[in-house]
C-alpha positions as CSV (number, residue, x, y, z in Angstrom):
1,M,107.8,97.7,137.4
2,I,109.9,99.4,135.0
3,T,113.2,97.8,134.7
4,R,116.5,99.6,134.0
5,T,116.7,98.7,130.3
6,Q,113.3,99.9,129.8
7,K,114.2,103.0,131.9
8,I,117.1,103.5,129.0
9,H,114.8,102.9,126.1
10,R,112.3,105.2,127.2
11,F,114.6,107.9,127.6
12,F,116.0,107.2,124.0
13,Y,112.5,107.0,123.0
14,I,111.7,110.5,124.5
15,L,114.9,111.9,123.1
16,A,113.5,110.9,119.7
17,C,110.3,112.6,120.3
18,V,112.2,115.8,121.2
19,V,114.4,115.7,118.3
20,R,111.4,115.3,115.9
21,V,109.8,118.3,117.5
22,F,112.9,120.4,117.3
23,S,114.1,119.1,113.8
24,V,112.0,122.6,112.6
25,I,115.4,124.3,113.3
26,A,117.6,122.0,111.0
27,I,115.1,121.9,108.2
28,I,114.9,125.9,108.1
29,K,118.7,125.8,107.7
30,W,119.2,122.7,105.7
31,P,116.2,121.3,104.2
32,L,117.6,118.2,103.1
33,A,119.6,117.4,106.4
34,G,116.3,118.3,108.2
35,W,114.2,116.0,106.0
36,F,116.9,113.1,107.0
37,I,116.8,113.6,110.6
38,I,113.2,113.4,110.7
39,F,113.0,110.2,108.5
40,F,115.8,108.4,110.5
41,V,114.5,109.2,113.8
42,D,111.0,108.4,112.6
43,T,112.4,105.1,111.3
44,I,114.1,104.1,114.7
45,D,111.9,105.3,117.3
46,Y,109.7,102.4,117.4
47,Y,112.6,100.1,118.4
48,F,112.8,102.0,121.4
49,A,109.1,102.6,122.2
50,L,108.4,98.8,122.3
51,R,111.4,98.2,124.6
52,G,110.4,101.1,126.8
53,G,107.0,99.5,127.3
54,L,104.7,101.5,125.0
55,T,102.1,99.8,123.6
56,F,101.4,100.0,120.1
57,A,98.1,101.9,120.6
58,Q,100.3,104.1,122.7
59,Y,103.0,104.7,119.9
60,Q,100.7,105.4,117.1
61,L,99.3,108.0,119.1
62,V,102.4,109.8,119.7
63,D,104.0,108.9,116.3
64,K,101.1,110.1,113.9
65,S,100.8,113.4,115.8
66,L,104.5,113.9,115.4
67,D,104.0,113.0,112.1
68,I,101.4,115.6,111.4
69,L,103.9,118.0,112.8
70,N,107.0,116.8,110.8
71,R,105.0,116.9,107.8
72,F,104.1,120.5,108.2
73,Y,108.0,121.3,108.7
74,Y,108.3,119.6,105.2
75,V,106.1,122.5,103.6
76,V,108.0,125.0,105.8
77,P,111.1,125.3,103.3
78,A,108.4,125.9,100.2
79,I,106.8,128.8,102.1
80,I,109.9,130.3,103.5
81,F,111.9,130.1,100.4
82,N,109.0,130.9,98.3
83,W,109.5,128.0,96.3
84,P,107.0,127.4,93.1
85,V,105.8,124.2,94.7
86,R,104.5,125.8,97.8
87,D,100.8,125.5,96.9
88,L,101.5,121.8,95.9
89,F,103.0,121.2,99.2
90,L,100.4,122.4,101.3
91,L,98.0,120.7,99.2
92,L,99.9,117.5,100.2
93,F,100.1,118.4,103.5
94,F,96.1,118.5,103.8
95,H,95.7,115.5,101.9
96,R,97.6,113.6,104.2
97,L,95.9,115.2,106.9
98,I,92.5,113.8,105.7
99,G,94.2,110.4,106.2
100,D,95.0,111.1,109.4
101,V,91.8,112.2,110.7
102,L,90.2,109.2,109.3
103,Y,92.9,107.1,110.8
104,F,92.4,108.7,114.6
105,K,88.5,108.4,114.0
106,N,88.6,104.8,112.7
107,K,91.8,103.0,113.8
108,S,92.3,101.6,110.3
109,E,96.1,102.4,108.8
110,K,94.3,101.6,105.3
111,Y,93.5,105.3,105.0
112,F,97.7,105.9,105.5
113,F,97.7,104.2,102.1
114,L,94.7,105.8,100.4
115,F,95.9,109.4,101.7
116,P,99.6,108.9,101.3
117,N,102.5,111.0,102.7
118,L,103.5,111.9,99.7
119,L,105.5,115.1,100.5
120,E,108.0,112.4,102.7
121,F,109.5,111.5,99.5
122,I,108.6,114.5,97.1
123,L,110.6,117.0,99.4
124,P,113.8,115.2,99.4
125,A,113.7,114.4,95.6
126,Y,112.5,118.0,94.7
127,I,115.6,119.2,96.5
128,I,118.3,116.5,95.0
129,F,116.8,117.2,91.5
130,N,117.4,120.8,91.8
131,H,113.9,121.7,92.3
132,N,112.7,119.8,89.3
133,L,109.2,118.8,89.8
134,I,108.8,116.3,87.2
135,F,111.8,114.2,88.6
136,A,110.4,114.7,92.3
137,L,107.1,113.3,91.4
138,G,108.5,110.8,89.1
139,L,110.8,109.3,91.6
140,G,108.7,110.4,95.0
141,V,104.9,109.5,94.4
142,P,105.8,105.6,93.1
143,L,108.7,105.3,96.0
144,K,106.2,106.6,98.7
145,L,102.9,104.4,97.4
146,L,105.3,101.5,97.8
147,H,106.3,102.5,101.2
148,E,103.1,103.3,102.5
149,Y,101.7,100.0,100.8
150,K,104.6,98.0,102.9
151,L,103.8,99.5,106.0
152,H,100.3,100.2,106.0
153,I,98.9,97.4,104.0
154,K,101.4,94.7,104.6
155,N,102.0,95.7,107.8
156,F,106.0,95.6,107.6
157,I,107.7,95.9,111.0
158,D,111.6,96.0,110.9
159,P,113.6,92.7,111.8
160,F,114.7,94.4,115.2
161,S,111.2,95.3,116.4
162,S,109.5,91.9,114.8
163,G,111.6,89.9,116.8
164,Y,110.6,91.5,120.1
165,I,107.0,91.2,119.2
166,L,107.1,87.5,118.6
167,K,108.6,87.2,122.4
168,H,106.2,89.9,123.4
169,P,102.9,89.6,121.5
170,E,100.9,92.2,123.7
171,H,102.8,95.0,121.6
172,S,101.5,93.4,118.1
173,R,99.3,95.4,115.8
174,E,97.0,92.6,115.8
175,T,96.4,92.9,119.2
176,V,95.5,96.4,119.1
177,N,93.5,96.0,116.0
178,K,91.3,93.2,117.5
179,K,90.3,95.5,120.2
180,T,89.9,98.7,118.1
181,E,88.5,98.0,114.8
182,P,84.9,97.9,114.3
183,G,83.7,94.4,112.9
184,R,86.4,92.5,114.0
185,Q,86.2,89.6,116.5
């Protein structure tokens, strides 16, 4: 049975997903603000998903699908405004897409580190540094590699969600990984 609190959290999780789908409107009009909306909502949605009763596996399926869509949104301004980095952004989109396919096939988050979502940090850096690709790469790449390492190799979970998982171990990554990763006992 779903409690009232779970229903509220599910509502906010669904709202977060809807915002992520329609954030393309913001990213076309205001690329930096659109990026921020996507990044912020993607950061907090796990909190609501957990408390809404979604398992880690259910969350990952929805989140990683929305990540692909949002990553495409990061390419949209480069295409629409004919930025000179358009081809690079498309290449980075497809590079991470390889990691997404391998993740969905093997259920191993290591592919997210091996095929990092560099666009997520290069796009805002490119805008902030007035379309200076060297500065954008110099800041965006190392920060994103550190971010991917922390999330997908070290399995970092925000303090709010980790406290919840301690009380509800059925939502932990380890529970999911033991069931889905080949060779794990």
